[in-house]
FITORMI-798925 format. One record per residue: x, y, z of N, C-alpha, C, O in turn; residue in one letter; residue number from 1. Coordinates in steps of 0.1 Angstrom, whole numbers. Layout:
node n_u X; n_v Y; n_w Z; ca_u X; ca_v Y; ca_w Z; c_u X; c_v Y; c_w Z; o_u X; o_v Y; o_w Z; aa A; i NUM
...
//
This chain:
node n_u 970; n_v 916; n_w 901; ca_u 978; ca_v 928; ca_w 901; c_u 993; c_v 924; c_w 898; o_u 998; o_v 915; o_w 904; aa X; i 1
node n_u 999; n_v 931; n_w 888; ca_u 1012; ca_v 929; ca_w 884; c_u 1022; c_v 936; c_w 893; o_u 1022; o_v 948; o_w 894; aa X; i 2
node n_u 1030; n_v 928; n_w 901; ca_u 1040; ca_v 934; ca_w 910; c_u 1054; c_v 933; c_w 903; o_u 1059; o_v 923; o_w 901; aa X; i 3
node n_u 1060; n_v 945; n_w 900; ca_u 1073; ca_v 945; ca_w 894; c_u 1083; c_v 952; c_w 903; o_u 1080; o_v 961; o_w 911; aa X; i 4
node n_u 1095; n_v 947; n_w 902; ca_u 1106; ca_v 953; ca_w 910; c_u 1117; c_v 958; c_w 900; o_u 1120; o_v 951; o_w 891; aa X; i 5
node n_u 1122; n_v 970; n_w 903; ca_u 1134; ca_v 975; ca_w 895; c_u 1146; c_v 967; c_w 900; o_u 1148; o_v 965; o_w 912; aa X; i 6
node n_u 1155; n_v 963; n_w 891; ca_u 1167; ca_v 956; ca_w 894; c_u 1175; c_v 964; c_w 905; o_u 1176; o_v 976; o_w 904; aa X; i 7
node n_u 1179; n_v 957; n_w 915; ca_u 1187; ca_v 963; ca_w 926; c_u 1179; c_v 968; c_w 937; o_u 1184; o_v 974; o_w 947; aa X; i 8
node n_u 1166; n_v 966; n_w 937; ca_u 1157; ca_v 971; ca_w 948; c_u 1161; c_v 965; c_w 961; o_u 1163; o_v 953; o_w 962; aa X; i 9
node n_u 1161; n_v 973; n_w 971; ca_u 1163; ca_v 968; ca_w 985; c_u 1154; c_v 976; c_w 994; o_u 1154; o_v 988; o_w 994; aa X; i 10
node n_u 1146; n_v 968; n_w 1001; ca_u 1137; ca_v 974; ca_w 1011; c_u 1138; c_v 966; c_w 1024; o_u 1137; o_v 953; o_w 1024; aa X; i 11
node n_u 1138; n_v 973; n_w 1035; ca_u 1138; ca_v 966; ca_w 1048; c_u 1127; c_v 972; c_w 1056; o_u 1125; o_v 985; o_w 1056; aa X; i 12
node n_u 1119; n_v 964; n_w 1063; ca_u 1109; ca_v 969; ca_w 1072; c_u 1112; c_v 964; c_w 1086; o_u 1115; o_v 952; o_w 1088; aa X; i 13
node n_u 1112; n_v 973; n_w 1096; ca_u 1114; ca_v 969; ca_w 1110; c_u 1103; c_v 976; c_w 1118; o_u 1098; o_v 986; o_w 1115; aa X; i 14
node n_u 1101; n_v 970; n_w 1130; ca_u 1091; ca_v 976; ca_w 1139; c_u 1097; c_v 975; c_w 1153; o_u 1105; o_v 967; o_w 1157; aa X; i 15
node n_u 1091; n_v 984; n_w 1161; ca_u 1093; ca_v 983; ca_w 1176; c_u 1079; c_v 985; c_w 1182; o_u 1069; o_v 984; o_w 1174; aa X; i 16
node n_u 1078; n_v 987; n_w 1194; ca_u 1064; ca_v 988; ca_w 1200; c_u 1056; c_v 1000; c_w 1196; o_u 1044; o_v 1000; o_w 1198; aa X; i 17
node n_u 1062; n_v 1010; n_w 1190; ca_u 1055; ca_v 1022; ca_w 1186; c_u 1056; c_v 1027; c_w 1172; o_u 1048; o_v 1036; o_w 1168; aa X; i 18
node n_u 1065; n_v 1021; n_w 1164; ca_u 1066; ca_v 1026; ca_w 1151; c_u 1071; c_v 1016; c_w 1141; o_u 1076; o_v 1005; o_w 1144; aa X; i 19
node n_u 1068; n_v 1019; n_w 1128; ca_u 1073; ca_v 1010; ca_w 1117; c_u 1083; c_v 1018; c_w 1109; o_u 1080; o_v 1030; o_w 1106; aa X; i 20
node n_u 1094; n_v 1012; n_w 1106; ca_u 1104; ca_v 1019; ca_w 1098; c_u 1106; c_v 1012; c_w 1084; o_u 1109; o_v 1000; o_w 1084; aa X; i 21
node n_u 1104; n_v 1019; n_w 1073; ca_u 1106; ca_v 1013; ca_w 1060; c_u 1119; c_v 1020; c_w 1055; o_u 1119; o_v 1032; o_w 1053; aa X; i 22
node n_u 1129; n_v 1012; n_w 1052; ca_u 1142; ca_v 1018; ca_w 1047; c_u 1144; c_v 1012; c_w 1033; o_u 1142; o_v 1000; o_w 1031; aa X; i 23
node n_u 1147; n_v 1020; n_w 1023; ca_u 1148; ca_v 1015; ca_w 1010; c_u 1158; c_v 1024; c_w 1002; o_u 1160; o_v 1036; o_w 1004; aa X; i 24
node n_u 1164; n_v 1017; n_w 992; ca_u 1173; ca_v 1025; ca_w 983; c_u 1164; c_v 1031; c_w 972; o_u 1152; o_v 1029; o_w 972; aa X; i 25
node n_u 1170; n_v 1038; n_w 963; ca_u 1162; ca_v 1045; ca_w 952; c_u 1154; c_v 1035; c_w 944; o_u 1142; o_v 1038; o_w 942; aa X; i 26
node n_u 1159; n_v 1024; n_w 940; ca_u 1152; ca_v 1015; ca_w 932; c_u 1140; c_v 1009; c_w 940; o_u 1130; o_v 1006; o_w 935; aa X; i 27
node n_u 1143; n_v 1006; n_w 953; ca_u 1132; ca_v 1001; ca_w 961; c_u 1121; c_v 1011; c_w 963; o_u 1109; o_v 1007; o_w 962; aa X; i 28
node n_u 1124; n_v 1023; n_w 965; ca_u 1114; ca_v 1034; ca_w 966; c_u 1106; c_v 1035; c_w 954; o_u 1093; o_v 1037; o_w 954; aa X; i 29
node n_u 1112; n_v 1035; n_w 942; ca_u 1105; ca_v 1037; ca_w 929; c_u 1096; c_v 1025; c_w 927; o_u 1085; o_v 1026; o_w 922; aa X; i 30
node n_u 1101; n_v 1013; n_w 930; ca_u 1093; ca_v 1001; ca_w 929; c_u 1081; c_v 1001; c_w 938; o_u 1069; o_v 998; o_w 934; aa X; i 31
node n_u 1083; n_v 1005; n_w 950; ca_u 1072; ca_v 1006; ca_w 960; c_u 1062; c_v 1016; c_w 955; o_u 1050; o_v 1014; o_w 957; aa X; i 32
node n_u 1066; n_v 1028; n_w 950; ca_u 1057; ca_v 1038; ca_w 946; c_u 1049; c_v 1033; c_w 934; o_u 1037; o_v 1036; o_w 934; aa X; i 33
node n_u 1054; n_v 1026; n_w 925; ca_u 1047; ca_v 1020; ca_w 914; c_u 1036; c_v 1010; c_w 918; o_u 1025; o_v 1010; o_w 913; aa X; i 34
node n_u 1040; n_v 1002; n_w 928; ca_u 1031; ca_v 992; ca_w 934; c_u 1020; c_v 999; c_w 941; o_u 1008; o_v 994; o_w 940; aa X; i 35
node n_u 1023; n_v 1009; n_w 949; ca_u 1012; ca_v 1016; ca_w 956; c_u 1003; c_v 1023; c_w 947; o_u 991; o_v 1024; o_w 949; aa X; i 36
node n_u 1008; n_v 1028; n_w 936; ca_u 999; ca_v 1035; ca_w 925; c_u 990; c_v 1024; c_w 920; o_u 978; o_v 1027; o_w 918; aa X; i 37
node n_u 995; n_v 1012; n_w 916; ca_u 987; ca_v 1002; ca_w 911; c_u 976; c_v 997; c_w 921; o_u 965; o_v 995; o_w 917; aa X; i 38
node n_u 980; n_v 997; n_w 933; ca_u 971; ca_v 993; ca_w 944; c_u 960; c_v 1003; c_w 946; o_u 948; o_v 1000; o_w 947; aa X; i 39
node n_u 963; n_v 1016; n_w 945; ca_u 954; ca_v 1027; ca_w 946; c_u 944; c_v 1026; c_w 935; o_u 932; o_v 1030; o_w 936; aa X; i 40
node n_u 948; n_v 1022; n_w 923; ca_u 939; ca_v 1021; ca_w 911; c_u 931; c_v 1008; c_w 911; o_u 922; o_v 1006; o_w 902; aa X; i 41
node n_u 933; n_v 999; n_w 921; ca_u 926; ca_v 987; ca_w 922; c_u 913; c_v 988; c_w 928; o_u 907; o_v 999; o_w 929; aa X; i 42
node n_u 908; n_v 977; n_w 934; ca_u 895; ca_v 977; ca_w 940; c_u 897; c_v 974; c_w 955; o_u 907; o_v 968; o_w 959; aa X; i 43
node n_u 887; n_v 979; n_w 964; ca_u 888; ca_v 976; ca_w 978; c_u 890; c_v 961; c_w 980; o_u 884; o_v 952; o_w 974; aa X; i 44
node n_u 899; n_v 957; n_w 989; ca_u 902; ca_v 943; ca_w 992; c_u 915; c_v 939; c_w 985; o_u 922; o_v 930; o_w 990; aa X; i 45
node n_u 919; n_v 946; n_w 974; ca_u 932; ca_v 943; ca_w 968; c_u 943; c_v 945; c_w 979; o_u 942; o_v 955; o_w 987; aa X; i 46
node n_u 954; n_v 937; n_w 979; ca_u 964; ca_v 939; ca_w 988; c_u 977; c_v 933; c_w 983; o_u 977; o_v 925; o_w 974; aa X; i 47
node n_u 988; n_v 937; n_w 989; ca_u 1001; ca_v 932; ca_w 985; c_u 1008; c_v 928; c_w 998; o_u 1009; o_v 935; o_w 1008; aa X; i 48
node n_u 1014; n_v 915; n_w 998; ca_u 1021; ca_v 910; ca_w 1009; c_u 1036; c_v 912; c_w 1006; o_u 1041; o_v 909; o_w 995; aa X; i 49
node n_u 1043; n_v 917; n_w 1016; ca_u 1058; ca_v 919; ca_w 1015; c_u 1064; c_v 911; c_w 1026; o_u 1060; o_v 912; o_w 1038; aa X; i 50
node n_u 1074; n_v 903; n_w 1023; ca_u 1081; ca_v 896; ca_w 1033; c_u 1095; c_v 893; c_w 1028; o_u 1098; o_v 895; o_w 1016; aa X; i 51
node n_u 1104; n_v 887; n_w 1037; ca_u 1118; ca_v 885; ca_w 1033; c_u 1119; c_v 874; c_w 1023; o_u 1130; o_v 872; o_w 1017; aa X; i 52
node n_u 1109; n_v 866; n_w 1020; ca_u 1109; ca_v 855; ca_w 1011; c_u 1105; c_v 859; c_w 997; o_u 1108; o_v 852; o_w 987; aa X; i 53
node n_u 1098; n_v 871; n_w 995; ca_u 1094; ca_v 875; ca_w 982; c_u 1099; c_v 888; c_w 978; o_u 1100; o_v 891; o_w 966; aa X; i 54
node n_u 1102; n_v 897; n_w 987; ca_u 1106; ca_v 911; ca_w 983; c_u 1114; c_v 919; c_w 993; o_u 1122; o_v 928; o_w 988; aa X; i 55
node n_u 1114; n_v 916; n_w 1005; ca_u 1121; ca_v 924; ca_w 1015; c_u 1134; c_v 918; c_w 1018; o_u 1137; o_v 906; o_w 1016; aa X; i 56
node n_u 1143; n_v 926; n_w 1024; ca_u 1156; ca_v 921; ca_w 1028; c_u 1155; c_v 911; c_w 1040; o_u 1145; o_v 912; o_w 1048; aa X; i 57
node n_u 1164; n_v 902; n_w 1041; ca_u 1164; ca_v 892; ca_w 1052; c_u 1163; c_v 899; c_w 1066; o_u 1169; o_v 909; o_w 1068; aa X; i 58
node n_u 1154; n_v 893; n_w 1074; ca_u 1153; ca_v 899; ca_w 1088; c_u 1142; c_v 909; c_w 1089; o_u 1139; o_v 914; o_w 1100; aa X; i 59
node n_u 1136; n_v 913; n_w 1077; ca_u 1125; ca_v 923; ca_w 1077; c_u 1112; c_v 917; c_w 1083; o_u 1110; o_v 905; o_w 1083; aa X; i 60
node n_u 1104; n_v 927; n_w 1089; ca_u 1091; ca_v 923; ca_w 1094; c_u 1081; c_v 922; c_w 1082; o_u 1082; o_v 931; o_w 1073; aa X; i 61
node n_u 1073; n_v 912; n_w 1082; ca_u 1063; ca_v 911; ca_w 1072; c_u 1054; c_v 923; c_w 1072; o_u 1051; o_v 929; o_w 1082; aa X; i 62
node n_u 1049; n_v 927; n_w 1060; ca_u 1041; ca_v 939; ca_w 1058; c_u 1030; c_v 936; c_w 1048; o_u 1033; o_v 930; o_w 1037; aa X; i 63
node n_u 1018; n_v 940; n_w 1051; ca_u 1007; ca_v 938; ca_w 1041; c_u 1001; c_v 952; c_w 1040; o_u 998; o_v 959; o_w 1049; aa X; i 64
node n_u 999; n_v 956; n_w 1027; ca_u 993; ca_v 969; ca_w 1024; c_u 980; c_v 966; c_w 1017; o_u 980; o_v 959; o_w 1007; aa X; i 65
node n_u 969; n_v 971; n_w 1022; ca_u 955; ca_v 968; ca_w 1016; c_u 948; c_v 980; c_w 1011; o_u 949; o_v 991; o_w 1018; aa X; i 66
node n_u 941; n_v 979; n_w 1000; ca_u 933; ca_v 990; ca_w 995; c_u 919; c_v 989; c_w 1001; o_u 913; o_v 978; o_w 1000; aa X; i 67
node n_u 915; n_v 999; n_w 1007; ca_u 901; ca_v 1000; ca_w 1013; c_u 894; c_v 1011; c_w 1005; o_u 899; o_v 1017; o_w 995; aa X; i 68
node n_u 882; n_v 1014; n_w 1009; ca_u 873; ca_v 1024; ca_w 1001; c_u 881; c_v 1034; c_w 994; o_u 875; o_v 1042; o_w 987; aa X; i 69
//
């Protein structure tokens, strides 16, 4: 799966004991939307890893989104 980011994308993921917060600028939201669309069109088991070393802002919680049935 081709993962593309719009220049200037910024996404932060944080968690507490009861919720997950995804904060993003316009470019980050548009990038995430395109990636989720590609994932939805994939096959069960396809997934995308997001972390501060590949796509999220420093200090973010790692996030994995997986396509199921």
